All heavy atoms as a GROMACS GRO file, in nm:
protein
  568
    1MET      N    1   0.084  -0.118   0.000
    1MET     CA    2   0.000   0.000   0.000
    1MET      C    3   0.089   0.124   0.000
    1MET      O    4   0.185   0.132   0.074
    1MET     CB    5  -0.090  -0.001   0.125
    1MET     CG    6  -0.189   0.111   0.126
    1MET     SD    7  -0.299   0.118   0.271
    1MET     CE    8  -0.312  -0.048   0.326
    2ASN      N    9   0.054   0.219  -0.084
    2ASN     CA   10   0.130   0.343  -0.095
    2ASN      C   11   0.067   0.450  -0.006
    2ASN      O   12  -0.045   0.492  -0.031
    2ASN     CB   13   0.134   0.388  -0.242
    2ASN     CG   14   0.223   0.508  -0.261
    2ASN    OD1   15   0.323   0.524  -0.192
    2ASN    ND2   16   0.187   0.594  -0.354
    3ILE      N   17   0.140   0.492   0.097
    3ILE     CA   18   0.089   0.595   0.189
    3ILE      C   19   0.128   0.731   0.135
    3ILE      O   20   0.246   0.759   0.114
    3ILE     CB   21   0.149   0.576   0.331
    3ILE    CG1   22   0.130   0.434   0.382
    3ILE    CG2   23   0.089   0.679   0.427
    3ILE    CD1   24  -0.011   0.387   0.394
    4ASP      N   25   0.030   0.818   0.113
    4ASP     CA   26   0.057   0.950   0.058
    4ASP      C   27   0.079   1.056   0.167
    4ASP      O   28   0.148   1.154   0.144
    4ASP     CB   29  -0.057   0.992  -0.035
    4ASP     CG   30  -0.068   0.899  -0.154
    4ASP    OD1   31   0.022   0.902  -0.238
    4ASP    OD2   32  -0.165   0.822  -0.160
    5LYS      N   33   0.020   1.034   0.284
    5LYS     CA   34   0.034   1.130   0.393
    5LYS      C   35   0.010   1.057   0.524
    5LYS      O   36  -0.070   0.965   0.531
    5LYS     CB   37  -0.067   1.244   0.376
    5LYS     CG   38  -0.049   1.358   0.473
    5LYS     CD   39  -0.136   1.478   0.434
    5LYS     CE   40  -0.104   1.595   0.524
    5LYS     NZ   41  -0.170   1.717   0.478
    6VAL      N   42   0.082   1.099   0.630
    6VAL     CA   43   0.066   1.040   0.763
    6VAL      C   44   0.019   1.148   0.859
    6VAL      O   45   0.072   1.258   0.861
    6VAL     CB   46   0.199   0.979   0.814
    6VAL    CG1   47   0.183   0.925   0.955
    6VAL    CG2   48   0.248   0.870   0.720
    7LEU      N   49  -0.084   1.114   0.937
    7LEU     CA   50  -0.136   1.205   1.040
    7LEU      C   51  -0.117   1.138   1.176
    7LEU      O   52  -0.169   1.030   1.200
    7LEU     CB   53  -0.285   1.234   1.017
    7LEU     CG   54  -0.356   1.307   1.130
    7LEU    CD1   55  -0.301   1.448   1.148
    7LEU    CD2   56  -0.505   1.313   1.106
    8ASP      N   57  -0.041   1.204   1.263
    8ASP     CA   58  -0.020   1.153   1.398
    8ASP      C   59  -0.120   1.221   1.492
    8ASP      O   60  -0.103   1.337   1.527
    8ASP     CB   61   0.123   1.181   1.443
    8ASP     CG   62   0.155   1.119   1.578
    8ASP    OD1   63   0.062   1.073   1.647
    8ASP    OD2   64   0.273   1.119   1.615
    9ALA      N   65  -0.225   1.147   1.528
    9ALA     CA   66  -0.329   1.201   1.618
    9ALA      C   67  -0.322   1.131   1.754
    9ALA      O   68  -0.421   1.130   1.828
    9ALA     CB   69  -0.466   1.184   1.554
   10LYS      N   70  -0.206   1.073   1.786
   10LYS     CA   71  -0.191   1.004   1.914
   10LYS      C   72  -0.204   1.104   2.028
   10LYS      O   73  -0.154   1.215   2.019
   10LYS     CB   74  -0.056   0.931   1.922
   10LYS     CG   75  -0.041   0.820   1.819
   10LYS     CD   76   0.080   0.734   1.842
   10LYS     CE   77   0.211   0.804   1.842
   10LYS     NZ   78   0.269   0.828   1.711
   11GLY      N   79  -0.273   1.062   2.134
   11GLY     CA   80  -0.289   1.147   2.251
   11GLY      C   81  -0.404   1.246   2.242
   11GLY      O   82  -0.433   1.315   2.339
   12LEU      N   83  -0.469   1.252   2.128
   12LEU     CA   84  -0.581   1.344   2.111
   12LEU      C   85  -0.712   1.274   2.144
   12LEU      O   86  -0.733   1.159   2.107
   12LEU     CB   87  -0.586   1.397   1.967
   12LEU     CG   88  -0.464   1.476   1.920
   12LEU    CD1   89  -0.482   1.515   1.775
   12LEU    CD2   90  -0.443   1.599   2.006
   13ALA      N   91  -0.801   1.346   2.210
   13ALA     CA   92  -0.932   1.291   2.244
   13ALA      C   93  -1.035   1.338   2.142
   13ALA      O   94  -1.016   1.440   2.076
   13ALA     CB   95  -0.973   1.335   2.384
   14CYS      N   96  -1.142   1.264   2.132
   14CYS     CA   97  -1.253   1.298   2.044
   14CYS      C   98  -1.297   1.442   2.073
   14CYS      O   99  -1.306   1.479   2.190
   14CYS     CB  100  -1.367   1.200   2.068
   14CYS     SG  101  -1.503   1.220   1.953
   15PRO      N  102  -1.325   1.523   1.976
   15PRO     CA  103  -1.335   1.495   1.832
   15PRO      C  104  -1.209   1.530   1.753
   15PRO      O  105  -1.212   1.533   1.632
   15PRO     CB  106  -1.448   1.587   1.789
   15PRO     CG  107  -1.427   1.711   1.872
   15PRO     CD  108  -1.375   1.658   2.006
   16MET      N  109  -1.098   1.560   1.820
   16MET     CA  110  -0.979   1.608   1.749
   16MET      C  111  -0.923   1.513   1.643
   16MET      O  112  -0.882   1.561   1.536
   16MET     CB  113  -0.871   1.650   1.849
   16MET     CG  114  -0.905   1.777   1.926
   16MET     SD  115  -0.968   1.914   1.824
   16MET     CE  116  -0.824   1.953   1.727
   17PRO      N  117  -0.921   1.380   1.664
   17PRO     CA  118  -0.872   1.296   1.554
   17PRO      C  119  -0.954   1.312   1.425
   17PRO      O  120  -0.897   1.315   1.315
   17PRO     CB  121  -0.885   1.153   1.610
   17PRO     CG  122  -0.870   1.172   1.758
   17PRO     CD  123  -0.941   1.303   1.787
   18ILE      N  124  -1.084   1.330   1.439
   18ILE     CA  125  -1.170   1.350   1.322
   18ILE      C  126  -1.142   1.486   1.257
   18ILE      O  127  -1.130   1.496   1.135
   18ILE     CB  128  -1.320   1.342   1.361
   18ILE    CG1  129  -1.354   1.203   1.415
   18ILE    CG2  130  -1.411   1.378   1.243
   18ILE    CD1  131  -1.357   1.093   1.313
   19VAL      N  132  -1.132   1.588   1.340
   19VAL     CA  133  -1.107   1.724   1.289
   19VAL      C  134  -0.975   1.727   1.211
   19VAL      O  135  -0.969   1.780   1.100
   19VAL     CB  136  -1.103   1.826   1.406
   19VAL    CG1  137  -1.056   1.962   1.359
   19VAL    CG2  138  -1.240   1.836   1.472
   20LYS      N  139  -0.871   1.668   1.268
   20LYS     CA  140  -0.740   1.668   1.202
   20LYS      C  141  -0.740   1.579   1.077
   20LYS      O  142  -0.674   1.610   0.979
   20LYS     CB  143  -0.632   1.626   1.300
   20LYS     CG  144  -0.613   1.728   1.412
   20LYS     CD  145  -0.475   1.718   1.470
   20LYS     CE  146  -0.450   1.826   1.573
   20LYS     NZ  147  -0.398   1.949   1.515
   21THR      N  148  -0.816   1.468   1.082
   21THR     CA  149  -0.825   1.379   0.966
   21THR      C  150  -0.892   1.451   0.850
   21THR      O  151  -0.845   1.444   0.736
   21THR     CB  152  -0.903   1.250   1.002
   21THR    OG1  153  -0.832   1.180   1.104
   21THR    CG2  154  -0.919   1.160   0.881
   22LYS      N  155  -1.000   1.522   0.879
   22LYS     CA  156  -1.069   1.598   0.773
   22LYS      C  157  -0.975   1.699   0.709
   22LYS      O  158  -0.968   1.712   0.587
   22LYS     CB  159  -1.192   1.669   0.827
   22LYS     CG  160  -1.269   1.741   0.718
   22LYS     CD  161  -1.369   1.840   0.772
   22LYS     CE  162  -1.444   1.912   0.662
   22LYS     NZ  163  -1.361   1.966   0.554
   23LYS      N  164  -0.901   1.771   0.792
   23LYS     CA  165  -0.809   1.873   0.741
   23LYS      C  166  -0.700   1.808   0.655
   23LYS      O  167  -0.666   1.859   0.549
   23LYS     CB  168  -0.748   1.948   0.859
   23LYS     CG  169  -0.679   2.074   0.821
   23LYS     CD  170  -0.642   2.154   0.946
   23LYS     CE  171  -0.605   2.295   0.907
   23LYS     NZ  172  -0.591   2.384   1.019
   24ALA      N  173  -0.646   1.695   0.701
   24ALA     CA  174  -0.538   1.628   0.629
   24ALA      C  175  -0.586   1.570   0.496
   24ALA      O  176  -0.516   1.577   0.395
   24ALA     CB  177  -0.477   1.519   0.715
   25ILE      N  178  -0.706   1.513   0.496
   25ILE     CA  179  -0.755   1.447   0.374
   25ILE      C  180  -0.794   1.549   0.268
   25ILE      O  181  -0.790   1.521   0.149
   25ILE     CB  182  -0.869   1.347   0.406
   25ILE    CG1  183  -0.864   1.230   0.307
   25ILE    CG2  184  -1.006   1.414   0.405
   25ILE    CD1  185  -0.933   1.105   0.353
   26ASP      N  186  -0.827   1.671   0.312
   26ASP     CA  187  -0.859   1.777   0.216
   26ASP      C  188  -0.740   1.811   0.127
   26ASP      O  189  -0.757   1.859   0.015
   26ASP     CB  190  -0.905   1.904   0.290
   26ASP     CG  191  -1.048   1.892   0.342
   26ASP    OD1  192  -1.120   1.799   0.299
   26ASP    OD2  193  -1.087   1.977   0.424
   27ASP      N  194  -0.618   1.785   0.175
   27ASP     CA  195  -0.496   1.815   0.099
   27ASP      C  196  -0.462   1.706  -0.002
   27ASP      O  197  -0.370   1.723  -0.081
   27ASP     CB  198  -0.377   1.832   0.194
   27ASP     CG  199  -0.391   1.954   0.284
   27ASP    OD1  200  -0.466   2.046   0.248
   27ASP    OD2  201  -0.326   1.956   0.390
   28LEU      N  202  -0.532   1.593   0.003
   28LEU     CA  203  -0.501   1.481  -0.086
   28LEU      C  204  -0.588   1.482  -0.211
   28LEU      O  205  -0.695   1.543  -0.213
   28LEU     CB  206  -0.522   1.348  -0.012
   28LEU     CG  207  -0.433   1.321   0.108
   28LEU    CD1  208  -0.470   1.186   0.170
   28LEU    CD2  209  -0.287   1.324   0.072
   29GLU      N  210  -0.539   1.412  -0.312
   29GLU     CA  211  -0.616   1.391  -0.435
   29GLU      C  212  -0.703   1.266  -0.417
   29GLU      O  213  -0.670   1.178  -0.338
   29GLU     CB  214  -0.522   1.370  -0.554
   29GLU     CG  215  -0.427   1.485  -0.580
   29GLU     CD  216  -0.498   1.610  -0.628
   29GLU    OE1  217  -0.596   1.597  -0.704
   29GLU    OE2  218  -0.457   1.720  -0.588
   30SER      N  219  -0.810   1.257  -0.493
   30SER     CA  220  -0.897   1.140  -0.489
   30SER      C  221  -0.816   1.014  -0.518
   30SER      O  222  -0.734   1.011  -0.609
   30SER     CB  223  -1.008   1.156  -0.593
   30SER     OG  224  -1.096   1.046  -0.586
   31GLY      N  225  -0.835   0.911  -0.433
   31GLY     CA  226  -0.764   0.784  -0.450
   31GLY      C  227  -0.637   0.773  -0.369
   31GLY      O  228  -0.582   0.665  -0.355
   32GLN      N  229  -0.589   0.885  -0.314
   32GLN     CA  230  -0.468   0.880  -0.232
   32GLN      C  231  -0.501   0.826  -0.092
   32GLN      O  232  -0.616   0.829  -0.048
   32GLN     CB  233  -0.403   1.018  -0.221
   32GLN     CG  234  -0.337   1.062  -0.350
   32GLN     CD  235  -0.259   1.191  -0.334
   32GLN    OE1  236  -0.310   1.290  -0.284
   32GLN    NE2  237  -0.134   1.188  -0.376
   33ILE      N  238  -0.399   0.777  -0.022
   33ILE     CA  239  -0.416   0.712   0.108
   33ILE      C  240  -0.359   0.799   0.220
   33ILE      O  241  -0.245   0.844   0.213
   33ILE     CB  242  -0.346   0.575   0.111
   33ILE    CG1  243  -0.396   0.483  -0.001
   33ILE    CG2  244  -0.360   0.509   0.248
   33ILE    CD1  245  -0.534   0.426   0.017
   34LEU      N  246  -0.440   0.816   0.323
   34LEU     CA  247  -0.399   0.885   0.445
   34LEU      C  248  -0.385   0.782   0.555
   34LEU      O  249  -0.478   0.706   0.581
   34LEU     CB  250  -0.503   0.991   0.485
   34LEU     CG  251  -0.482   1.060   0.620
   34LEU    CD1  252  -0.356   1.146   0.618
   34LEU    CD2  253  -0.604   1.145   0.656
   35GLU      N  254  -0.268   0.779   0.621
   35GLU     CA  255  -0.249   0.692   0.737
   35GLU      C  256  -0.272   0.777   0.861
   35GLU      O  257  -0.210   0.882   0.877
   35GLU     CB  258  -0.107   0.635   0.739
   35GLU     CG  259  -0.082   0.547   0.861
   35GLU     CD  260   0.061   0.497   0.870
   35GLU    OE1  261   0.155   0.577   0.848
   35GLU    OE2  262   0.080   0.378   0.901
   36VAL      N  263  -0.363   0.731   0.947
   36VAL     CA  264  -0.394   0.802   1.071
   36VAL      C  265  -0.352   0.715   1.190
   36VAL      O  266  -0.392   0.598   1.196
   36VAL     CB  267  -0.545   0.835   1.082
   36VAL    CG1  268  -0.575   0.911   1.210
   36VAL    CG2  269  -0.592   0.914   0.960
   37LEU      N  270  -0.275   0.772   1.281
   37LEU     CA  271  -0.235   0.703   1.403
   37LEU      C  272  -0.309   0.768   1.518
   37LEU      O  273  -0.306   0.890   1.533
   37LEU     CB  274  -0.084   0.718   1.427
   37LEU     CG  275   0.011   0.638   1.338
   37LEU    CD1  276   0.004   0.684   1.195
   37LEU    CD2  277   0.152   0.652   1.389
   38ALA      N  278  -0.379   0.688   1.597
   38ALA     CA  279  -0.458   0.741   1.708
   38ALA      C  280  -0.449   0.648   1.828
   38ALA      O  281  -0.424   0.529   1.814
   38ALA     CB  282  -0.604   0.758   1.666
   39THR      N  283  -0.471   0.706   1.947
   39THR     CA  284  -0.472   0.626   2.069
   39THR      C  285  -0.609   0.629   2.136
   39THR      O  286  -0.634   0.550   2.226
   39THR     CB  287  -0.365   0.676   2.169
   39THR    OG1  288  -0.379   0.817   2.183
   39THR    CG2  289  -0.225   0.643   2.121
   40ASP      N  290  -0.697   0.717   2.092
   40ASP     CA  291  -0.833   0.726   2.146
   40ASP      C  292  -0.914   0.608   2.093
   40ASP      O  293  -0.935   0.595   1.973
   40ASP     CB  294  -0.896   0.858   2.104
   40ASP     CG  295  -1.039   0.874   2.154
   40ASP    OD1  296  -1.080   0.798   2.242
   40ASP    OD2  297  -1.110   0.963   2.103
   41LYS      N  298  -0.957   0.520   2.184
   41LYS     CA  299  -1.030   0.399   2.142
   41LYS      C  300  -1.158   0.433   2.066
   41LYS      O  301  -1.203   0.357   1.981
   41LYS     CB  302  -1.065   0.312   2.264
   41LYS     CG  303  -0.943   0.261   2.338
   41LYS     CD  304  -0.860   0.169   2.253
   41LYS     CE  305  -0.739   0.117   2.331
   41LYS     NZ  306  -0.635   0.066   2.245
   42GLY      N  307  -1.218   0.548   2.096
   42GLY     CA  308  -1.339   0.590   2.025
   42GLY      C  309  -1.315   0.620   1.879
   42GLY      O  310  -1.408   0.621   1.798
   43ALA      N  311  -1.189   0.642   1.843
   43ALA     CA  312  -1.155   0.675   1.705
   43ALA      C  313  -1.191   0.561   1.610
   43ALA      O  314  -1.220   0.584   1.493
   43ALA     CB  315  -1.007   0.709   1.692
   44LYS      N  316  -1.191   0.438   1.661
   44LYS     CA  317  -1.221   0.323   1.575
   44LYS      C  318  -1.359   0.337   1.513
   44LYS      O  319  -1.375   0.329   1.391
   44LYS     CB  320  -1.211   0.194   1.658
   44LYS     CG  321  -1.206   0.070   1.575
   44LYS     CD  322  -1.166  -0.050   1.660
   44LYS     CE  323  -1.102  -0.155   1.573
   44LYS     NZ  324  -1.034  -0.258   1.646
   45ASN      N  325  -1.460   0.361   1.596
   45ASN     CA  326  -1.596   0.379   1.544
   45ASN      C  327  -1.612   0.514   1.475
   45ASN      O  328  -1.675   0.525   1.371
   45ASN     CB  329  -1.699   0.366   1.656
   45ASN     CG  330  -1.709   0.225   1.709
   45ASN    OD1  331  -1.685   0.130   1.637
   45ASN    ND2  332  -1.743   0.212   1.835
   46ASP      N  333  -1.554   0.618   1.535
   46ASP     CA  334  -1.570   0.754   1.482
   46ASP      C  335  -1.513   0.768   1.342
   46ASP      O  336  -1.580   0.820   1.252
   46ASP     CB  337  -1.502   0.856   1.575
   46ASP     CG  338  -1.570   0.865   1.710
   46ASP    OD1  339  -1.683   0.815   1.724
   46ASP    OD2  340  -1.508   0.923   1.803
   47LEU      N  341  -1.391   0.722   1.321
   47LEU     CA  342  -1.327   0.737   1.190
   47LEU      C  343  -1.396   0.652   1.084
   47LEU      O  344  -1.411   0.696   0.971
   47LEU     CB  345  -1.179   0.703   1.197
   47LEU     CG  346  -1.088   0.816   1.246
   47LEU    CD1  347  -0.947   0.766   1.267
   47LEU    CD2  348  -1.089   0.933   1.152
   48THR      N  349  -1.438   0.532   1.122
   48THR     CA  350  -1.507   0.446   1.026
   48THR      C  351  -1.639   0.509   0.982
   48THR      O  352  -1.669   0.514   0.863
   48THR     CB  353  -1.532   0.307   1.088
   48THR    OG1  354  -1.407   0.253   1.132
   48THR    CG2  355  -1.596   0.212   0.990
   49ALA      N  356  -1.715   0.560   1.078
   49ALA     CA  357  -1.843   0.624   1.047
   49ALA      C  358  -1.822   0.752   0.968
   49ALA      O  359  -1.894   0.780   0.871
   49ALA     CB  360  -1.920   0.654   1.176
   50TRP      N  361  -1.723   0.830   1.007
   50TRP     CA  362  -1.693   0.956   0.937
   50TRP      C  363  -1.657   0.928   0.792
   50TRP      O  364  -1.706   0.995   0.701
   50TRP     CB  365  -1.581   1.031   1.008
   50TRP     CG  366  -1.537   1.151   0.931
   50TRP    CD1  367  -1.595   1.274   0.931
   50TRP    CD2  368  -1.427   1.159   0.839
   50TRP    NE1  369  -1.527   1.357   0.845
   50TRP    CE2  370  -1.425   1.289   0.787
   50TRP    CE3  371  -1.331   1.067   0.796
   50TRP    CZ2  372  -1.330   1.331   0.694
   50TRP    CZ3  373  -1.237   1.108   0.704
   50TRP    CH2  374  -1.236   1.239   0.654
   51ALA      N  375  -1.569   0.830   0.770
   51ALA     CA  376  -1.525   0.798   0.634
   51ALA      C  377  -1.645   0.757   0.547
   51ALA      O  378  -1.660   0.804   0.435
   51ALA     CB  379  -1.420   0.687   0.636
   52ALA      N  380  -1.730   0.672   0.603
   52ALA     CA  381  -1.847   0.625   0.527
   52ALA      C  382  -1.942   0.741   0.493
   52ALA      O  383  -1.996   0.747   0.383
   52ALA     CB  384  -1.921   0.519   0.607
   53SER      N  385  -1.960   0.833   0.586
   53SER     CA  386  -2.055   0.942   0.565
   53SER      C  387  -2.000   1.052   0.475
   53SER      O  388  -2.076   1.136   0.426
   53SER     CB  389  -2.099   1.002   0.699
   53SER     OG  390  -1.993   1.074   0.758
   54THR      N  391  -1.868   1.052   0.450
   54THR     CA  392  -1.809   1.157   0.368
   54THR      C  393  -1.757   1.104   0.234
   54THR      O  394  -1.692   1.179   0.160
   54THR     CB  395  -1.693   1.227   0.443
   54THR    OG1  396  -1.600   1.127   0.487
   54THR    CG2  397  -1.744   1.305   0.563
   55GLY      N  398  -1.782   0.977   0.204
   55GLY     CA  399  -1.745   0.923   0.074
   55GLY      C  400  -1.603   0.871   0.066
   55GLY      O  401  -1.552   0.845  -0.043
   56HIS      N  402  -1.536   0.857   0.180
   56HIS     CA  403  -1.401   0.801   0.183
   56HIS      C  404  -1.411   0.655   0.226
   56HIS      O  405  -1.516   0.609   0.269
   56HIS     CB  406  -1.312   0.881   0.279
   56HIS     CG  407  -1.313   1.028   0.251
   56HIS    ND1  408  -1.277   1.082   0.128
   56HIS    CD2  409  -1.347   1.134   0.329
   56HIS    CE1  410  -1.289   1.214   0.133
   56HIS    NE2  411  -1.331   1.247   0.254
   57GLU      N  412  -1.300   0.583   0.219
   57GLU     CA  413  -1.302   0.440   0.250
   57GLU      C  414  -1.187   0.404   0.343
   57GLU      O  415  -1.071   0.436   0.314
   57GLU     CB  416  -1.290   0.360   0.120
   57GLU     CG  417  -1.286   0.211   0.141
   57GLU     CD  418  -1.251   0.134   0.013
   57GLU    OE1  419  -1.232   0.195  -0.092
   57GLU    OE2  420  -1.242   0.010   0.022
   58VAL      N  421  -1.220   0.338   0.454
   58VAL     CA  422  -1.115   0.283   0.541
   58VAL      C  423  -1.076   0.149   0.478
   58VAL      O  424  -1.151   0.053   0.486
   58VAL     CB  425  -1.165   0.264   0.687
   58VAL    CG1  426  -1.056   0.199   0.771
   58VAL    CG2  427  -1.206   0.397   0.747
   59VAL      N  428  -0.961   0.147   0.412
   59VAL     CA  429  -0.919   0.026   0.341
   59VAL      C  430  -0.856  -0.076   0.435
   59VAL      O  431  -0.856  -0.195   0.406
   59VAL     CB  432  -0.825   0.057   0.223
   59VAL    CG1  433  -0.901   0.126   0.112
   59VAL    CG2  434  -0.706   0.138   0.265
   60GLU      N  435  -0.804  -0.028   0.549
   60GLU     CA  436  -0.745  -0.119   0.646
   60GLU      C  437  -0.736  -0.047   0.781
   60GLU      O  438  -0.720   0.075   0.786
   60GLU     CB  439  -0.604  -0.160   0.602
   60GLU     CG  440  -0.540  -0.266   0.689
   60GLU     CD  441  -0.398  -0.302   0.645
   60GLU    OE1  442  -0.364  -0.284   0.527
   60GLU    OE2  443  -0.322  -0.348   0.731
   61SER      N  444  -0.749  -0.124   0.887
   61SER     CA  445  -0.724  -0.069   1.021
   61SER      C  446  -0.665  -0.181   1.106
   61SER      O  447  -0.694  -0.298   1.084
   61SER     CB  448  -0.852  -0.014   1.084
   61SER     OG  449  -0.946  -0.115   1.106
   62LYS      N  450  -0.579  -0.141   1.199
   62LYS     CA  451  -0.515  -0.239   1.286
   62LYS      C  452  -0.477  -0.171   1.416
   62LYS      O  453  -0.480  -0.048   1.426
   62LYS     CB  454  -0.392  -0.301   1.219
   62LYS     CG  455  -0.283  -0.200   1.187
   62LYS     CD  456  -0.167  -0.264   1.113
   62LYS     CE  457  -0.061  -0.159   1.080
   62LYS     NZ  458   0.051  -0.212   1.005
   63GLU      N  459  -0.442  -0.252   1.514
   63GLU     CA  460  -0.396  -0.198   1.642
   63GLU      C  461  -0.266  -0.268   1.681
   63GLU      O  462  -0.256  -0.390   1.676
   63GLU     CB  463  -0.502  -0.220   1.751
   63GLU     CG  464  -0.463  -0.159   1.884
   63GLU     CD  465  -0.573  -0.166   1.989
   63GLU    OE1  466  -0.686  -0.205   1.954
   63GLU    OE2  467  -0.545  -0.133   2.104
   64GLU      N  468  -0.166  -0.187   1.714
   64GLU     CA  469  -0.037  -0.240   1.758
   64GLU      C  470   0.010  -0.161   1.878
   64GLU      O  471   0.022  -0.038   1.871
   64GLU     CB  472   0.067  -0.229   1.646
   64GLU     CG  473   0.044  -0.322   1.529
   64GLU     CD  474   0.149  -0.308   1.420
   64GLU    OE1  475   0.245  -0.229   1.438
   64GLU    OE2  476   0.134  -0.373   1.316
   65ASN      N  477   0.037  -0.230   1.989
   65ASN     CA  478   0.090  -0.167   2.109
   65ASN      C  479   0.008  -0.047   2.155
   65ASN      O  480   0.062   0.057   2.193
   65ASN     CB  481   0.236  -0.125   2.088
   65ASN     CG  482   0.324  -0.242   2.051
   65ASN    OD1  483   0.309  -0.352   2.104
   65ASN    ND2  484   0.414  -0.222   1.957
   66GLY      N  485  -0.124  -0.060   2.148
   66GLY     CA  486  -0.212   0.047   2.194
   66GLY      C  487  -0.232   0.161   2.097
   66GLY      O  488  -0.300   0.259   2.128
   67VAL      N  489  -0.173   0.152   1.979
   67VAL     CA  490  -0.190   0.256   1.877
   67VAL      C  491  -0.279   0.200   1.765
   67VAL      O  492  -0.256   0.091   1.715
   67VAL     CB  493  -0.055   0.301   1.817
   67VAL    CG1  494  -0.076   0.405   1.708
   67VAL    CG2  495   0.035   0.356   1.926
   68LEU      N  496  -0.381   0.276   1.731
   68LEU     CA  497  -0.472   0.239   1.622
   68LEU      C  498  -0.418   0.298   1.492
   68LEU      O  499  -0.381   0.416   1.488
   68LEU     CB  500  -0.612   0.292   1.649
   68LEU     CG  501  -0.678   0.241   1.776
   68LEU    CD1  502  -0.798   0.328   1.810
   68LEU    CD2  503  -0.721   0.097   1.759
   69TYR      N  504  -0.415   0.217   1.388
   69TYR     CA  505  -0.371   0.263   1.256
   69TYR      C  506  -0.489   0.252   1.161
   69TYR      O  507  -0.554   0.149   1.153
   69TYR     CB  508  -0.259   0.173   1.203
   69TYR     CG  509  -0.131   0.182   1.280
   69TYR    CD1  510  -0.114   0.110   1.398
   69TYR    CD2  511  -0.026   0.262   1.236
   69TYR    CE1  512   0.004   0.118   1.470
   69TYR    CE2  513   0.093   0.270   1.307
   69TYR     CZ  514   0.108   0.198   1.425
   69TYR     OH  515   0.224   0.206   1.494
   70PHE      N  516  -0.516   0.361   1.091
   70PHE     CA  517  -0.623   0.363   0.990
   70PHE      C  518  -0.565   0.405   0.858
   70PHE      O  519  -0.484   0.497   0.852
   70PHE     CB  520  -0.732   0.464   1.029
   70PHE     CG  521  -0.797   0.435   1.162
   70PHE    CD1  522  -0.747   0.492   1.278
   70PHE    CD2  523  -0.906   0.351   1.171
   70PHE    CE1  524  -0.804   0.466   1.400
   70PHE    CE2  525  -0.963   0.324   1.294
   70PHE     CZ  526  -0.912   0.381   1.408
   71TYR      N  527  -0.606   0.337   0.752
   71TYR     CA  528  -0.563   0.372   0.617
   71TYR      C  529  -0.689   0.412   0.542
   71TYR      O  530  -0.773   0.328   0.512
   71TYR     CB  531  -0.492   0.253   0.552
   71TYR     CG  532  -0.370   0.214   0.635
   71TYR    CD1  533  -0.379   0.119   0.735
   71TYR    CD2  534  -0.249   0.278   0.615
   71TYR    CE1  535  -0.269   0.085   0.813
   71TYR    CE2  536  -0.138   0.247   0.694
   71TYR     CZ  537  -0.150   0.150   0.792
   71TYR     OH  538  -0.041   0.119   0.870
   72ILE      N  539  -0.700   0.541   0.516
   72ILE     CA  540  -0.822   0.596   0.457
   72ILE      C  541  -0.794   0.643   0.314
   72ILE      O  542  -0.705   0.726   0.292
   72ILE     CB  543  -0.875   0.714   0.542
   72ILE    CG1  544  -0.900   0.667   0.687
   72ILE    CG2  545  -1.003   0.771   0.480
   72ILE    CD1  546  -0.934   0.780   0.782
   73LYS      N  547  -0.871   0.588   0.222
   73LYS     CA  548  -0.860   0.624   0.082
   73LYS      C  549  -0.957   0.738   0.053
   73LYS      O  550  -1.078   0.725   0.080
   73LYS     CB  551  -0.891   0.504  -0.007
   73LYS     CG  552  -0.874   0.526  -0.154
   73LYS     CD  553  -0.909   0.396  -0.226
   73LYS     CE  554  -0.860   0.395  -0.366
   73LYS     NZ  555  -0.890   0.267  -0.431
   74LYS      N  556  -0.906   0.847   0.000
   74LYS     CA  557  -0.992   0.961  -0.030
   74LYS      C  558  -1.086   0.928  -0.144
   74LYS      O  559  -1.044   0.874  -0.246
   74LYS     CB  560  -0.909   1.084  -0.064
   74LYS     CG  561  -0.995   1.206  -0.091
   74LYS     CD  562  -0.918   1.334  -0.096
   74LYS     CE  563  -1.013   1.449  -0.120
   74LYS     NZ  564  -0.945   1.578  -0.110
   75GLY      N  565  -1.214   0.960  -0.125
   75GLY     CA  566  -1.316   0.934  -0.225
   75GLY      C  567  -1.316   1.037  -0.337
   75GLY      O  568  -1.242   1.133  -0.336
   0.00000   0.00000   0.00000
């Protein structure tokens, strides 16, 4: 997977990971991938729902050592 931009949202509480993700994805072209790193457990549901409601796609998500990784493809 080709990562076009990385957003480090670790340590941020809701709604900041979503706010920063929206800002970061606005800078990408359609089809590009944004990697989001977060530690807020609520981000799992929030980012998935946000992506679906805004026409983007979470192509992969995983958790390693308490850090959530999301790979969001811009719609």
